N, C-alpha and C positions, 0 to 999 in steps of 0.2 A: 353277650358271651365274648370273652377275650380270646381272640385267635392268636395263633403263633405269629402271624403277620404283624399284628398290632404290637405284640411284645417285642418283635424284632425291631420294628421302627422306633419304639420307645427306648430300647436298650442302646441302639446305635446312636440315637440323638443324645442320650446321656453321655455315651462315650465321646462324641464329638465335643460336647460342651466341656467335658473334663479336660480333654486334650487342648481345646481352645483356652481354657483358664490357665493351664500349666504353660502353654506357649506364650501367654500374655505376661507371665512372670519373667520370661527370658526375652521379652521385647521382640518377638518374631513378628514380622510384618503381616503375616497371613492369619494371625490369631483371630482377628475379628470376622474374617470370612468363614473360618471353621466354626466359630461359635454361632454365626448366622445360619449356617447349613444345619447345625445341631438343632437350632430352634425350629427350622422348617420341618425336620423330621419329628420333633415333638408335636408340633401343630398337626401334622399329617396323622400321627398316631391318635391324637385327641379326636380329630375329625372322623376317622374310621371307626373309633370307638362310639362316638355319638351317632353316626349313621347307622351302625349295627343295632344300637338300642332303639332308635326310631323305627327301623325297618321291622324289627321283631314285634312292635306294639301295633 
């Protein structure tokens, strides 16, 4: 079951990846850090989703 927390982590990760990609176009020095944090949020959302699936079975 997908909870609001997982959806929130997923959408925030997508938002950070999008902002990091846009800032990469403008050669902002922090763009790699923002993209890395976005990937961490995406990974956290995936792990929470998998944990929920395994816990229910």
